[in-house]
N, C-alpha and C positions, 0 to 999 in steps of 0.2 A: 439829589439825595436818593437813597435807595432804602427800601424797607423789606423785611422778611415778615410775611403775614402768616400767623398760626391759624390754619383753617381746619376746624373740626368736622366740617360737613354740615354744621347747623346754620341757621339763618343769621345769627349774630356775627360770627366771624366772617361770613360772606359779605354782609353789609359793611363791616369794618374794612374789608379789602376794597370794596367799591369806593368808599369815602376817602380812603387813603390815595387811591389812584386819581380820584378827581382833584386832589390837591397838587397834582403834577409830580408826585413822587414815583420813581421807578419801583415797581412791586414784584416780588417773588412770592408765590404761594407755596405753602407746605403743610403737610399733615404729619403729625408725630404718631407713629405706630407704637402704642404703648402696651396694648393688651389685646388678646383675642379670647373669645368665650371659652375655647377649649383649654386655656391655660389653667382654669380652675374647675374643669369638668362641668361647667355650666352649659346649658343648651345653646348651640350656635344661633338659634333664632331669637335669643334674648334681645328684645327690641329696644330697650331703653338705654342701652349703653351708648357711649360716644366714640367708640373705637371699631365699629364694624366695617366690613368691606364696602357696604352701601354708603357709609359716611365718607369714606375716602373717595369714592366715585362721585358723590355729590360735591365734595370740595373741588375735585378735579374739573367737574363740569362748570362750576362757577368761575374757576381760574381761567379755563379755556374761553368762556364767554367774555371775560374781561381782558383777554389777550395777554395774560401774564404766564411766565414759566411756572411749572408746578412740580414739586418733589415730595416724595414720601420718605421720611427719615425713620429708621428702625431704632427705637429706644426701648425695646421690650425688656432687655436684660437690665438696664438701669432702672426701669420702672418697677420691675419685680424686686430688685434689691433695695432700692431707696424708698419705695412707697408700699408695695404689697407686703413685703416681709416685715417692715416696720409696723404696718397695720396689725398683722397677726401677733407680733411680739407685744404690742401694747395691750391687746386683749388678754394675753397670757398673764400679764402682771396687774390686771384689774383696772386698766385705763380704757378710755373710750376715745380713740383717735379721730382726727379729721384728715383723711388721706388727700382730699382736694388741696389742702394747704401745702402738704408736702409735695404734691405734684407741681403746684405753682412754683414752689421754692427751688426744687431740684431739677425739674424738667423744663417747664415753660420759660422760667426766668433763670435757668441754670444752663442746661445743655443747649437749649435752643438759642439762648443769647450768645453762647460760644460759637455756635454754627453761623449765626448772623455775622459775627466778626470775621470769620473765615471767608464768608461770601462777600465781604466788603460792604455790608449794610450799615446804615447809620441808625436804623431803628428796628425794633421788633414791634409788631402790632397784634393785638388780640381783641376779641369781642367782649371783653369784660365791661360791665357797667360800673365805671369809676372815672374820676377825672384827675389829670395831672396839671398843675399850674406852677409857674415860676414866681417865687416871692423873694425879691432881692437877688442874692446870689445862691439861693437854695430852691429846690423843688419841693412841692408839697403834694401829697396824695389826698384827694378829697372824695367824699361820697358822690355817687351819681345823682343827677337831678331827680330822677325817678326813684323815690325811696323804696318802692315795692320791688325794684330790680337791683338795687345797690349791692355790689359785690366787694366793696372795699374791705370787708372783714377778712376775706381770704387772701388779701394782697399785702398784709402788714409786714411781710418779710422784704419788701422792696427797699432798695438802698438808693442813695443819691445818684450813684452811677447808673443804676438800672432805670430810675425815673427819667434821667437825662436822655435815655436812648429807648424809651417806650412810648407808644401812642395808644390811647384808648378812644377811638373815634365815636363810641356809642355813649360816652359819659353824659351827654346832654340830651339824649333821646329817650323816649319811652319804647317799650317792646312793640306796641302797636305801630309806632312810627317806623321802627326798623322793619317790620313785616311789610308795611306799605311800600317802602323803598325796594325791598326784595321783589315784591309782586310787580311793581312798575318796571323793573329791569328784567323780568322773566326768569328769575332764579328758580331752579328746580326745587329748592328747599324752602320756598317762601312761606309755606304753611306747615312745614315740618314741626312736630311737637317738640318741646324742650325735653332734654334728657333729665330725668328726675332722680335717678339713683346713682350710687357709686358705680363706676363703669364695670368693675370686676365683681360687683355684688348686685347684679340686675334684678334678682328675685328677692332681695332684702334679707336673705338668710346669712347673716354675718358669721354665725358660729360654724356653719358648714364650710365656708371659705377658709376660716381660721384653721379648722381641722385639716383641710386639704393642703394648705400652705405649710403647716408645721409637721404634718404626718403624725399628729398625736390625737388620741381620743381624750376628751375632757374628763377629769376625775370628779365624780360626785363628792359632795361634802355637806356640811350642815348649814341650814338657815338658823341664825341665832338672833335673839333680841339684844338690846343694849347692855343687858346684864350678863350676857353669855349663855342664857338658857336656850336649849335646842328646841326649835319650832318645827323642824322638818328637814327634808333632804333636797338639796339643789342638784342640778344636772351638770355642774361645771361652771366655773366663774366666767368663762367666755360668753355665756348665754345671758349675762345681766349687765345693766348699766344703772348709774345713779338716778333715782327718781322713778324707776320702772315699777308699775303696778300690776300690769297684766302678765299672765303666763307664769305666775309664781307657784300656783298649785297649793296655796295655803288657805285653809278655811278658818279665818280669824274672826268672822262675824262683822267685820268692818274693813274699809280699805286700808291696806298697808303698803309700804313702799321700800324699795332697796335704798338703804341709807349709806352703806359702806361695803366695799369689796376688799377682802383681806387675803391676798395670795399667800402670805406667810403661813397661815394655818388653814387655807382653803375654806374659809367661811364667808357667807354673805349675811350682812347685818340688816335686819328688818326693823322698821320703825314707823312712826306717824309722819304726817305731812309736815308738822312743825319741826321735826328733826332734820328736815332737808334745808332749812333756812339758815343762811350764814351771811355775815357782813364782810368777812375778810377772805382774801384769796391770795395764795402765794404763786408767783409766776416765774418760770425760769426761761433763760435764753431770750430775754426781751429785746426786740429790735426797735430802737429809736430811729424813726425814719429820717429825722433831721441829721442823724449822724453824731449828735451831741447828747450826752446824758445830763439831765438837769441836776443842779447841785442840791436841790431840796425837793420837798413835796410839791406836786402839781395838782391843781384842781382840774377835774376833767369829767367826762362821762365814760362809761365802759360797758362792755357786754361780754358775757361768758359763753354765749351760743350764737350761732349765725342768725337765727330768726328772731331773737329777742330784741326789744327796744333798749338801747343803751341807757344806763341809769347814772344819776349823779354819784360821784366818788372822788376820792383823793388817791393818787398814785405815789408811792414812796420808793425811790430808787434804792437798791441794795448793792452791797459789794458782790462781785462775782457775776454781774450781768443780769440778775433777777430784779423783780420788783414785788412790792406788796400793794394790793389794791384794797382799799377800805370803802365799801359802799355806804351811802347815807342810810339806806334801808336794807334789811336782810334780803338776799336773793335766793331763789329756789334752785336746788339741785345743781350746784356748782360741781363740775365733774372733772376729775383728773384725766389729762390727755387731751381735753378740748382746749381751745385757745381763748385767752382774754385779750381784748383789743380796746385801746383807749382812744378817745376822740376829744378834740377841742372844737366844738361846733361841728362843722363839716370836714375838718381836717383830721386825718388819721395820725395820731401821735406815734403809735407803734403797737406791738403785740408780742405775745409769747405763749408758752405752753403751761397750762395749769398743772401744778404738781400736788 
């Protein structure tokens, strides 16, 4: 058997490569060149990205230490069109996207999977913290055993075909255990810190990146209340997201929050915390990992943000590939453009984009 290992230069993917090789699988290491700091006029020294020259060299070093071939594949054009531009366009229409999910869908488990087939590989391997198991004649995607590192939320687009040809060696490890393995094997990145930010927004200034990608200056507009009364001026809708409290510049005498973003009239609706609470969420392009759409409602748990704990809910399949999720209790700041992901215990049922 042969596997293509996606190596970011971080400790997780490096340990994944080692564990795969230890199983007797022939391994090829690779780094996907997706982005460089200069692509969005950000400082080259931005240290929290996962796509720097140093990262590539760290990955190459580990591959050399493990005695495996190593390649760097250039996917910058695809990354810009499928991830970065989509990210900017989402903010322009008042949505808050998750580009890591698109990167997984289109690049890691899209272009890279295609490259693995060309190279005659049976599997692609990544350092994600998640598990894949066989249940009868189907594969299931499950949460990692270490709940604090679980990344199943960003993997809901995986299909039966992809699950059959993907390995997640870290699914049963903790981060501390992965670092110990890296240290024991003398990996140069054993104590390298985790990347925290979106790779092409290392300083956290999303609006600046959107301006650069679109070439447009955001148009100021009105902050309004639920009745449409003008409360002040905003700096352009790309600067705001649902639930935001800080940086509004409104002196209301008590905390207020962004409750809606309306690109059709360039307004941002301001309200109270209770205005952010909703039980129902409509989700489009829902991917059922089993490959089969249930005939009726399914009892489940679901989450609408990566870091939240999934909550009891019922999911209703709809015509056209969407679903409606109804939570038992109201959830705060459900945000258009983010993903809703449904679970049955540890098993990921699927997910899609909140509309």
